[in-house]
N, C-alpha and C positions, 0 to 999 in steps of 0.2 A: 504493500499499500503505500511505505513510504517512498520506494523508487519510480512509482508511476505519477509520482504528486510532483517528483521531483523533476520528473519528464515530459509533464503539464507544464511545470512553472518555467520551463528552461526556456520556453521561447515567450518573446514580450507580446505576438501575438494571440497566443496559447492563454496567458495568463491576464489580457484586456477581455478576452471573451469569459474567462473565469469571473473575473470580480464584474462584469456586465451580468453574468445572470445570477449571482448573489443580490447584485441591486437589486434586481427585478424582485426577488424574492422575500430581500427586508422590506420595500416596498408595497407589495402583497398584504403581505401579515403585517403593518402597520396599518394599512388602512382597512381590514379586516379588523382588526383591534378597535378601531375611529369610532365611536358613538357616528360619526357623520358620513360614514361608508357607503361609497356608491361605485358600483361597477360601471360606469357609465367614466367617472373620474381616474378613475385605472385607465379605461381605454383610450381616454386621453394620454395619461401620460403615458404608458404603452407607445404609441404612436411615436409621440416625441423621444424616445429613448431609443426604439427602434432604429428612428431616422437617424439621432445621433450616434446610435452606432454602427448603421452602414456607413455613413461618411467617414468618423473615425477610424472604423475599424479597416478599410478600403485606406484610407492615407496610412495608415500605420504599414499593412499591410506592403503597400508599396516601396515605402520606405524601408522595412527588414527586407524586403526581396532583395533591392538592391545595395544593402548594405552589405548582404551576408555574397553577394555575386562579385560585389569590389574587393572585398575580404579575400576570399577567395580565389579573383584574379590577380591581386598579389604575392599570396601568396606563391601562385604558381607561378608567377616572372620570377620572386625569389628566389625559388629551388629552380629555375631554370639558370638563371644567371649563378648559382652556385656550382652547380653542375657545369657549365662552360668551364668556367675558373681552375675548378678542378679537374678538367680532363686537358687541360691547356695546360695546368703544372704537370700531370703526369707527361706530357710531351717534353717538354724541357727534362723529367729525370731520364729521357732518353736519347736526346742529343748527344752526337757524338762518341754513341756507342753502338759499333760497328759487329751486328749481330741480326740474327735472320729474326730471335728474340724481340729485339727491340723491332723490326721491320716491319711483325707482324702485329705487337703491341699498339704501332704508329698507326697503323691501319685501321686498328679496330674503334680506338679514341680519334681518327677523323670521320668515320662514318657517323658514329654518336653526336660529334661534333656538327654534321652538316643534315643530322636528323632535331637537331635543335635550333636548326635556321642560320645557324653561325657560316657567314661568309666570307671571311677573310682569315685565312691561315697561315699560320708560320710554321712551316719545315724547313728551316734553313738549320744546315747542320745534321741531316737527318740521314740514317743510312736507309736508303728504301730502296738498292736493287732489285731489279725483276720484283717489286712492288705496285703490281697493276692491278692490286685493288685501292690503290689511291689513285690510278690513273682514271679508272674507270667511272670517276666521277665528270660530270660534262658541265659544272658552273665552277669552275676555278679562277676569277674574275680577281686579281689583285692579289692573288696568292703566294709568297716567298720560299721560293728556294735555294736561294742564297748557298752556295756552298754543301748543297746537298749531293748524296751520291744519287743519280738515278739512272745510274746505266740499265739496258737490253729493257726497258718499257717500253710498253706501248699505249699510242696517245690515237683515241679515235673519236673527232667531232668534240674537241673539248674547246669549250670556250676560256683563252687564257687570256683576255684582252687587262691588261696594265699589270701582269706578273712581272718577278724577277726573278731571272735565270743566272746571277753572278755569281760567276768562277761554280755554275753547278756541271756534275760530270754527268754526260749522254750518251757514253760511248754504246755503240749500236745499238742506240733506241731509233724507236720509228714513230713516225707524227702521221696520220692522215687527215686533210681537212680538217684542220684544227686553227682556232682565230688566237694569231700569236699578235697582234694588233698591240702600238707601245711597249711592247716586252722586251725588258734587258736582259742580253746575254752576256756583258762584257765580260772576257776572261772564261767565258766558258766553254767546257771540254765537247766539241761538235764533232770529235775522230768518229768518221763511218756512220754519222747519225745520217736517221735517211728521213726526208721531208718530204710530203706529196701533199700537192693541191691544200696548200697552208697559206694564210695570209700576214704578210711580214710588212704591212704597214707601220710605218714611223719606227721599224724596229732597227734597236742601236747593237754592234756587231765587234764592238773596241775589243782586240785581243783576244778575240776567239780562235781556238785552235781546230783546223780542221783538216780531212787528210788529201785533199787533192788542190791543186792548181788551177783544174777547171770547176773549183766548187761553183760557182757563180753560174755559169752553163748549164752544170748540172742542177742544179735550182729554178732553172726556166724551163727545162726540157721536163720537168715532175711537174711544174705547171702551178708551180706556187709564184704568187701574186706580192707584188712591190718591189720585186727583187731587183727591177731596171733602177729604180731609184739608189737602192742599198750598193748598188757596182759603182755607180755615181761617186759616192760616197767614199768608199773604202780600196783598199786592194791589199793583194794578196803576194805575203815574203816568205821562203823557203825558211825553215826552222831545220837542223840537224838533232835526234839525241843523242846524247853522247852517250849512254849506256845500252839503250833497245835498236839503235841505229835504225828507227823507225822516220821515211822522210814524212815529214807534216808542213802545215803550213798554218801562218798565224795573219787573221784580217788584222789589218790597220788603216787609218785614216789617211786619204792622200793629203 
């Protein structure tokens, strides 16, 4: 009985209705005791009371519903922000850790962040070699891959507008129909990286390492757009790797 009463009075709306019913009962009892008791008077009072109950009940119900809805929304937003912050911190814990475990853990954290509608992710200095679980996400605008290991990854129809690939390793990676507009590839390792039908509008390529002196021509053969403009800004110089003796070329400004 005590628990039932506690649940009944827990809501302001329920408490208001309970008090209104008690008020009606008290008025009826007092009117019966009164010598001048008249059912007509009770009827008049009841009409007024019912009207007041309806008006104030509707107002109170509306207020209570909106307050609870706002409280739930604020709590959900707070929980979401706390999760985002926790997942970001966990990614930070795996930076510079070169292992498959780090790769799998980061891939899972990225998926959770995207499910929470997080847009701009920082994956700089992360080991993500062959991490196609990362590159399967299509919307990657303004992501930071600086100094990340993304060797041997597959990118298909990704939107990477304004993302950063500074000093990123992309050895033998493949890009198909990827929007790379405004991306920064400065000092990236693009040796044997295959680009086809990608958008290179307004891309920067300062000190990028590639595998062929005909790199710009290969890019045009593979139907990448924006290459003609880049070809006017940059040129290729030959490098000789002292240890591996691999012929490579650096892209520099003219």
